[in-house]
FIBALUM-276110 format. One line per 5 residues: their letters; for each residue x, z, y of N, C-alpha, C. Coordinates in nm, 2 decimals, always signed. Atoms other than C-alpha are relative to their C-alpha. Layout:
N
A> X Z Y X Z Y X Z Y  ...
# end
This chain:
60
MNSRP> -0.08 +0.10 -0.08 +8.43 +10.35 +7.89 -0.09 -0.05 +0.12  +0.07 +0.05 -0.12 +8.32 +10.24 +8.24 -0.01 -0.15 +0.00  +0.03 +0.14 +0.00 +8.16 +9.90 +8.28 +0.02 -0.06 +0.14  -0.01 +0.06 -0.14 +8.18 +9.86 +8.66 +0.15 -0.01 +0.04  -0.14 +0.02 -0.04 +8.51 +9.72 +8.80 +0.05 +0.11 +0.09
SETAI> -0.05 -0.10 -0.09 +8.52 +9.97 +9.08 +0.02 +0.14 -0.07  -0.03 -0.12 +0.07 +8.49 +10.26 +8.84 +0.13 -0.01 -0.09  -0.13 +0.03 +0.07 +8.77 +10.11 +8.63 +0.12 +0.02 +0.09  -0.10 -0.01 -0.10 +8.98 +10.08 +8.94 +0.03 +0.15 +0.03  -0.02 -0.14 -0.04 +8.92 +10.44 +9.03 +0.06 +0.08 -0.11
DRIVA> -0.06 -0.07 +0.11 +9.00 +10.56 +8.68 +0.15 -0.03 -0.01  -0.14 +0.04 +0.01 +9.33 +10.36 +8.69 +0.08 +0.07 +0.11  -0.07 -0.07 -0.11 +9.42 +10.51 +9.03 +0.03 +0.15 -0.03  -0.02 -0.14 +0.04 +9.36 +10.86 +8.91 +0.10 +0.02 -0.11  -0.10 +0.00 +0.11 +9.56 +10.79 +8.59 +0.14 -0.02 +0.06
NHDGD> -0.14 +0.02 -0.06 +9.85 +10.66 +8.81 +0.05 +0.12 +0.07  -0.03 -0.12 -0.06 +9.84 +10.99 +8.98 +0.00 +0.12 -0.09  -0.01 -0.10 +0.10 +9.86 +11.19 +8.66 -0.12 +0.09 +0.00  +0.12 -0.07 +0.00 +9.50 +11.30 +8.69 -0.02 +0.08 +0.13  +0.01 -0.07 -0.12 +9.56 +11.44 +9.04 -0.10 -0.07 +0.09
IHGAL> +0.11 +0.06 -0.08 +9.23 +11.37 +9.22 +0.04 +0.00 +0.15  -0.04 -0.01 -0.14 +9.37 +11.48 +9.56 +0.10 -0.11 +0.03  -0.10 +0.11 -0.03 +9.67 +11.24 +9.53 -0.07 -0.13 -0.01  +0.07 +0.13 +0.01 +9.44 +10.96 +9.42 -0.08 -0.03 +0.12  +0.08 +0.02 -0.12 +9.21 +11.02 +9.71 +0.09 -0.03 +0.12
RALLL> -0.09 +0.03 -0.11 +9.50 +11.03 +9.95 +0.05 -0.14 +0.00  -0.05 +0.14 +0.01 +9.63 +10.70 +9.82 -0.11 -0.10 +0.04  +0.11 +0.09 -0.03 +9.28 +10.54 +9.85 -0.02 +0.01 +0.15  +0.02 -0.01 -0.15 +9.25 +10.67 +10.21 +0.11 -0.07 +0.07  -0.11 +0.07 -0.06 +9.59 +10.53 +10.30 -0.03 -0.15 -0.01
VNEQL> +0.03 +0.14 +0.01 +9.49 +10.19 +10.16 -0.11 -0.04 +0.09  +0.11 +0.02 -0.08 +9.16 +10.21 +10.34 +0.04 -0.01 +0.15  -0.04 +0.00 -0.14 +9.33 +10.29 +10.67 +0.08 -0.13 +0.03  -0.08 +0.13 -0.02 +9.57 +9.99 +10.62 -0.10 -0.12 +0.01  +0.09 +0.11 -0.01 +9.28 +9.76 +10.55 -0.08 +0.00 +0.13
EAELQ> +0.07 +0.00 -0.12 +9.09 +9.88 +10.85 +0.09 -0.05 +0.12  -0.09 +0.05 -0.10 +9.40 +9.82 +11.07 +0.01 -0.15 +0.00  -0.01 +0.14 +0.02 +9.43 +9.47 +10.93 -0.13 -0.07 +0.05  +0.13 +0.05 -0.05 +9.06 +9.41 +11.00 -0.01 +0.00 +0.15  +0.00 -0.01 -0.15 +9.10 +9.53 +11.36 +0.09 -0.11 +0.06
QLYAA> -0.09 +0.10 -0.05 +9.39 +9.29 +11.41 -0.07 -0.14 -0.02  +0.07 +0.12 +0.02 +9.18 +9.01 +11.27 -0.11 -0.02 +0.10  +0.11 +0.01 -0.10 +8.89 +9.09 +11.50 +0.07 -0.03 +0.14  -0.06 +0.02 -0.12 +9.13 +9.10 +11.79 +0.05 -0.14 +0.02  -0.04 +0.14 +0.00 +9.28 +8.76 +11.70 -0.11 -0.09 +0.02
VAVGG> +0.12 +0.08 -0.01 +8.94 +8.61 +11.67 -0.06 +0.01 +0.14  +0.05 -0.02 -0.13 +8.83 +8.76 +12.00 +0.07 -0.08 +0.11  -0.08 +0.07 -0.10 +9.11 +8.58 +12.19 +0.03 -0.14 -0.05  -0.02 +0.13 +0.05 +9.09 +8.26 +11.99 +0.08 -0.01 -0.12  -0.09 -0.01 +0.11 +9.37 +8.34 +11.76 +0.02 -0.12 -0.09
PFERG> -0.02 +0.11 +0.09 +9.45 +8.13 +11.46 -0.12 -0.08 -0.05  +0.12 +0.06 +0.05 +9.09 +8.04 +11.40 -0.06 -0.10 +0.10  +0.05 +0.09 -0.11 +9.05 +7.84 +11.72 +0.00 -0.14 -0.06  +0.01 +0.13 +0.05 +8.93 +7.49 +11.64 +0.12 -0.09 +0.04  -0.11 +0.10 -0.03 +9.20 +7.22 +11.62 +0.13 +0.05 -0.04
TNALH> -0.13 -0.05 +0.04 +9.48 +7.45 +11.50 +0.01 -0.02 -0.15  -0.03 +0.01 +0.14 +9.64 +7.42 +11.16 +0.06 +0.13 -0.05  -0.06 -0.12 +0.03 +9.73 +7.79 +11.14 -0.04 +0.05 -0.14  +0.04 -0.04 +0.13 +9.53 +7.84 +10.82 +0.03 -0.10 -0.11  -0.03 +0.10 +0.09 +9.65 +7.53 +10.65 +0.14 -0.01 -0.05
# end
C-alpha cells in the first residue's frame, strides 16, 4: 500500500480507468491543462487589478 497521498491519488485515477495508464495520463493532462488555464486567468486578473485590488469585497 502506498503511503503518500499523491501516489494514492494516482492509483485511484488508474483504477478509475480500469488500469488503462494511457487513459489515466490523458485525464491527468486534461486536468493539468484546465488548472493552468485557470492560473493564467488569475494572473491576468491580478495584473489588471482584478478582484484582488484593495478595497473591493470580491473575495468576501
